[in-house]
N, C-alpha and C positions, 0 to 999 in steps of 0.2 A: 371588451374583455375586462373582467374584474380582477382586482388585486387584493391581497390580504396581507396582514402583518405576519412576519415570521412567528412561529410558535413561541419562541422565547420572549419576543417583544410583547406578544399578546398576553402571555402569562404575567409579565412584569406590570403591564397596565392594569390588569385585573386585580393585582394585589396592592395597587396604590391606595394609600389611606386618603380619606377626605381631608381637605384643609381644615385646620382647627378654627373654631369661632374666635374672632378678635373684635374688641371694641371698635365701632366705627365701620365694620363691614357693611356693605350694601348688598342685600340679598332679597330674593323672593321668599315667601313663607315656606314652600316645599324644600328649597335648598337650606334654609335656616333649620328646619326640622331635621333634615338628614345630618347636618353637622352637629346639631345639639344632641341628637340621639347617639352619635358616635363618641360623645364626651360625657360619660356618666359621672365623672368627677365634678362636673360643673353643676352647681346646685340651682343657680338662677341666671337665666339669660332671657332677654326680651327682644322682640323685633317691633320697632315703633317707626311707622312711616318709612319702612324699608331699610332702617338702620339698626344694627345690633348694639344693644347695651348690656353689659355684663356687670352684675352687682359686685361691689367691693365688700369686704368684711363689715358687718353691721355692729355699730356701737350700741350699748345698752340704753343709755338715756335718750340719745337723739332718734332712735328708731325702735328698738325692741320694746321698750316700756310703753311709749304711746301706741304702738301696734297692738300690744296686749290689751290696753284699755279699750281700743275700738272694737277688737274682736270680742271682748267680754260683753260689751254693750250690744253688739249685733247678735251674739249667741243667746243672750237672755230673750231678746225679741223673737228670735227664731224658735226658741223652746216654747214660747207662748202662742205661736202662730202656725198651725198645721198647714202643710202644703207650701211652706216657704222654706228654702234651703240656704245655708250659709257655708262658705268655704274660705280657706286661707291659702293664698298664693296659688290659685289654680292657673294652669295654662289656658288661655282663651284664644281660640282661632276666630279671628274677626274677618279679615280679607287678605288679599294676596300680599299686602305690605305690612300687616300687623298681627302679631301674636304676643300680646303682653302677658305678664304674670303679676296681676295686681295684688296688693297686700291683703285685700279681702273683697268678697262679693256677697250680695244678698240677692236671691232670685226666687221667682215664683216657679214652681214645678211645671214642667211642660204639660202634664195632665190637667193642670188648673189654669191653663192659658198663658204660661210663661213664654218669653220670646227666645230663650236659649234652649239647647238640647245637648245630649251627650252623644259623642261619636261612637262608632263601634269599638274604637280603641280607648274609650274612656275619657276623652278630653271635651271640655266645653266648646261648643260651636255656636256662634252668634252672641249677641250682646245680652248680658244679664241686666236685670232692672236697676241694680245699684252697684257701684264700684267705690271702694275706698283706697286711698293711697296715703302713706306717711311720707311726706316730702322733706327730707333733710338735705343731703347733697344732691338729690334728684329733683329739687323744686323746679328748676328751669325746664326739665323735660316734662314733668307731671302737669305743669301749667301751660305748656305750649303744644308740642307735637302729640303727646299722649292724650291730652284733653281734646285736641282736634280729632284724633282717631276714634276716641270713645263717642264723641258727639256725632261724627259722620256715620258710625255704625249703629247708633240708636240706643246707647246706654242712657237710660232715662234720668238717673240721678248720679252725681259724681261728687264725692267728698274728698277734699284734699286738706290734710293737716300739715300746715307749714310750721315745722317745729321751731326753727330758729327765730321766726317772726311771731311765734305764739299766736297763731291765727288758724282758724278752721273755716274753709270755704265750702259751701254746699251749693252745688249747681243743679238746676233742673232743666231738662230739655223742653223748650217751648218753641214751636214753629221752626224747628230745625236748628235752633241755636241754644246755647246755655245761658240762663239767667241765674243770678245769685238769689238764694232764698234768705230772707232777712229774719233775724230772731224777733220774737214778739216782745212785748213790754217787760216780760220776765226773763228775757235772754234765752228763750227756748226756740229751737228750729223744729218745725213739724214737717216730716216727709209728706210729699204729695202723692207718692206712689204706694207707700206702705203705711196705711193709717195706724196711728198709735206709736210709730217710731219717732219718738221725741228726744231731742238732744239738748241738755243743759250745757251750753258751750263753755261758759266760764268754769263750771265744775270740772268738765273734762280736761280743760287746759291746766287746771290746778291739781289734777290727780285726785279729786274728791269723788271717788267712785260711788260712795254711799249716796251722795246727792244725785249723781248721774243716773243711778239705777232706780232711785225713788221717783224721779221725774219720768223715766221710761215706764215704770209700773203704772203711774197715773195714766199715761197714754194707752197702755195695754188694756186698762179697765174701762176705756171709753166705749160708748155705743158704736162709734165709727169703726173701732177695731173689731168688735164683735160682728158687725155687718160685713166687714171685709172677710173674716174667717168663713162666714156663711156663704159668701159669694164664691170663694175658692172651693168650698165643699160642693156647691151646686155645679160648678164647672167641671170638677173632677168626676162627679157622678154622671154628668152628661157624656163626658168623654168615655168613661168606662162602659156605659150602656151602648154607645155607638160602636165601640170595639168588640162588644160581645154579640152584636147582631150577626146572623149568618151571612156570609158573603155570597 
């Protein structure tokens, strides 16, 4: 014999609101998304290794200004590199325990062989090729749990600007682990995934964007960058031709 709730009790349960997101909640990604979607007033919340982190108000100098510099640098590279896309604070669905919202991403389009894709509801799924984070109050998370989650899910390059320490770390994934990319003799770090993406570290830290962009332009004008663009074009054409074939 089956039993059911009285009609009034069932109606009350149906109308119950989801619990609000709170810092430190331990959730799976589906439950995190349900609660996040029910709180449109929350602008940024992340799930990192099963733990919820909610952003505090962002100060201009420790976060907004360096964030703007990094995005300017990435945006200029993206503008010169067809089939590469750049985004600011996108939600990334990685695995059951991780849905971060990094400060910036650079990715190869799926049609040109990129690793991430867009879901039907418009969110990034899978690891983008490069992630950047501005680490002020969040440095401990960015360099531990979040770094581990990005590494495990296949983010190929990870840049962390430690604002208070005046330091920029650029990690590349090799043999399943992250190793630091060292600057060359001129203080420039060269991306191993995006040819021509060069960073004058000292100039970026000092806010000398003219020098940052001059070095980037030098990288963009190299033969390696041009070959990369041609490679992306060839992959895109191959994918388009395959999709156009009659099934």
